[in-house]
N, C-alpha and C positions, 0 to 999 in steps of 0.2 A: 259204828259204821262210818267210813270215810266218806265225804261228800265230795264228788268230783269237782274240780274246778271248771269255771265257765270257759268255753272254747268259743271263739269269734272267727267266723269265715269272712276275710278280707278280701273284697272284689278290686283288685287293683292289678295294673300290668306288672308291677314289681313282684308280685307272688306267683307269676305264671312261669310255666317252663320257656325257656328261650329256645326256639327251634334251630337256631345257629350253634348252639353248643350242647346238644344232646349227647355228643359223643366226646365230651370233655374229659372223662376219666380214661379214655383209650388213647389220649394224645401224648406226644413227647412233651418234656418240660418246655421246650421253645414254644412248640406249637399251643400249649396252654397259655403261655404268656401272650402269644400273637392274639389268641381268641379274645383274651381279656383287653388287650390294647385296641382291638377292632372295635369292640363295644365301647370302650372309653372315648373312642373318637367321634362317637355319636352324641356326646353330652353337650359339646359347645353349641352345636345347631340347636338342640332343645333349650337351652339357656337364651340364645339369641331370640328365640320365638317370644321369650316371657319378659324381653327388655322393656317394653312400654309399660307393663304392670310393675316392674321393678323401678322404673323411673318414678311412678308415682309414690311407691313406698319411699324412696329415697327423698322426695319433696315433703312427705309428711314427717319424715324424721328430722329434716333440716328445720322445719317450722317448729316442731316440738322443742328442739334444743335452742333455737333462737328465742323462743318464748319462755325459757328457764325450766322446760319440761327435761324429760329423759327418755331414752330408747330402751326397751326391754325385750330380750330374746328369750323366748321361751321352747324348751325342747325336751326330748326324752331320748336316752340311748344315744346312738351316733349323733343325732341332730342337736342334743344338749351339749355333747362334746365339741363339735364343730363350733357352736355358738360361743363355748367358753374360750376356745383358743382364739377366734376372731376377736372378741372383746378384749382379751388379754394384750393383744398386740397393738391397740390403738394408743395407750399411755406412752410407750416408748418410741413409736412411729411418728405419732402427731401430737405428742403432748395433750391428748385429750384428758380432760379432768375425769377422775375415776367414778364420779358420780354419773357421767353422761350414759353410760352403757351398763345395764343391769342383766345379769343371765339368772334365769330360773330353769333349773334341771330337775326333772322328776326324779325323785329320790335324794336330792340334796348333793352335797360334795362327795360323798361316798360313791355316787353313781358314776362319777368321772372315770374311776379306774375299775369299778366292779358293777354287775348287773344289780340293781335292787329289785327284789322281786314284786311284781305286780304295781310297781309305781307309776308306770305309764298309763295304766288302767283307772287311776284314783282321779276322777273328774273334779270331785269337790277339792282336793288339795291343790289342783291347780288354780281353781277359782278362789280359793282361800288365799294362796300365796299372793296373788295379784291384787285381791281387795285390800290386803295388808300394805301393799308398796306402790301401787299405781296412783297416779293423779290425774286430773282432767288436764287434757292438754299433751299427755305423754303419747308416745308411739309404741305399740306393741306388736313385735314381729315372731309369729310361731313358725316352727320347722316340723314338719311330719311327712315322711314319705308317703304314707297311706292316706293322708288328709283326714284320718278319723281318729287320732290318738286322743283319748278322753281327756288326759291331764292338759294338753295343749289346748283342746277346743274349750275345755272349761275355763281356763286362764283367759282366752280370748273374749269368751262371752261375758266374764266379770269385768275385764278391763273395759269393754265397750259400754256396759252398763253404767260405769263410773266416769264416762265422759272421754276416755282414750281412743284414739284411732287405733284401727287393727289391720293386720296383714298376716297373711300365711303363705309359706313357700312349701309346696308339695308336689307329688309326682303321680297322682292318681286322677285322671280324668273323670273316673267314675264315683269321686266322693259327692256326697249328697247333703251334708250338714253343714255347709259354709256360706250360706245366704247372708247372715248377718255380720260377715267380716267386710271391712271397708275395701281392702285390695287383695286380690287372689292372684298369686304368682305361681302359675302352674307350669312345672318343668316337667314334660312327659318323656321320661327317660326309657319307658318300655321295660320289657323283662330283663331280670339281671343276668349275668353269666351263670351264677348259681341262684336258682330260684329262691327269691325271698330275701336274699343277702343284700340288704338295702344300703349297706356300709359301701358298697361298690359304686354303680353308677349315679343312683339316687343321692348317695353320700358324696360323691365328687360333685354332683350338680349343686348341692347344698353349700359346698366349699367355695365354688366358683361364684355362687349367687352372693354369699355373705361378704366375699372379699371385695367384689364389685359394689355392693351395697354400702358398706362401711366406707371404702375408699371414695367413692362418690359423695358421700355425706361429708368427709373431711375436706374434700375439694371444694364443695359449695360452701363450706363455712370458712374457707380462706385458710385452710392449714398447708396448703401448698402455694408455691409460686412457680409458674410454667409447670414442668412435671418433677419439680424437686420437692423433697419433704423438708421444708424450712422450719416446721415447727417441732422437729425431733427432740428428744432429749438425749444429750451426749453423756450416757452414764457409764461408758467405758472407754479404753483406748481407741478401739475400732471406731466407735462412733464420734468420738472427738476428731479422728482423722477425716472420718466422713464429713463432719461439720465444716471443716477447712475446705475440702474438695467442693461441696456445694457451693460454698461462698466463692471460690475461685471460679467455678463453672457460671454461676449467675452473673458476675461482675466482670470477668476476664482479667481481674487482677492477680498480683503474685502471691504466693502464700505468706509472705512476711507482712504485706499490706493487709492482708485479710486476718492475720493473727492479731494485728495491732488493733483493727476494728472490732473484732470479737471480744478482746481484752477491754476496749472502752465501752462495749455494749454489756459488759459483765456476762458474757457468754451467751446471750440472747441472739441467735442466729438472725431472726427477722429484724431486729433492731440494727444490727451489723449491716445486713443487706440494704435496709432503707437508707441508713447513714451513707454508704458507700455510693449506692446509685444516685442519691438525690444531692449530695454535697452538705446536708445540714448535720449538726452534731449528733451525737447519741441521744441526748435528752430529747431533743425536738423531734428526732426519729420515733422514738418511744411514743411521744404524745400523739404524733401523726396516727401510728398504728392503733392506739387506744381509740382514737377518733374514727378509725375506719374499722373497727370491730376486728381487728387482727389481719385484714386483708391487705396483703403488700401492695398489690397493684392499686387498690383504692387511696392507700396511703400515699403513694407516688403521685397520684393524680391530684390529690389535695395540696401536695407541696409542689406541684407544677414541674414534676421531674418526669423523664420519659422512661418507661421500663424498657429492659433489655429483651 
């Protein structure tokens, strides 16, 4: 006799029918898209309401990284895929060390492209994975639209018990098992266009939150100068061109002068930037940056040079 698998009723707005889209299957193609777009436009305001909590999460992450710790993302399904994509962009964009951000995805790497049956329901698997990799002083950010994914909550509880700070991004104001998490980033996106399809508004909210979170962390860690990504790795022709453009925009100098400075700095955009803005040689610029923990403005201040 086959034993039926357990079914769980999730009490969340994301699982309910959206009264604004009940005629979705009767609409023209254009009107289906208009309905989706109208719902998508509600997401930024929902994220805006969560910004104070998100700021706390950013500060926790910055403190962890400055102290030699790491940031962990934990998710299942869409949430895990969003987290994987966000972390993957940080090395080329900000030259973030590979060990800074670690992603834990229910079901492992195979779950990135294919659903792994029951993986998100395995609370102990999440706990075991974090116990094996988290350290005191790390920051662990979970993502779950429902606020109840066992894999994610198990991971957060295990991380907290080991001295890591924890946070959760979720879209369910009715979630009830979250009291032992340090910062709750609740983004109430309401019912989806298609009931329960949390890859839609809830997933969009997670993408916005993750992009804002990791970008703010990089800014606070000095990986930008003004709004320029001066820590990027120039790994292809397009990015090498972007490096020169950034240097030109930051200094107001021509391409020839910037190319010479980059060559003297052995391709290090920050060193070239401090060299050009301060007038010191590349070696002195590099030393000033090292003393300022990579912050361009702080290095310029130490050298008595004015930032542009």
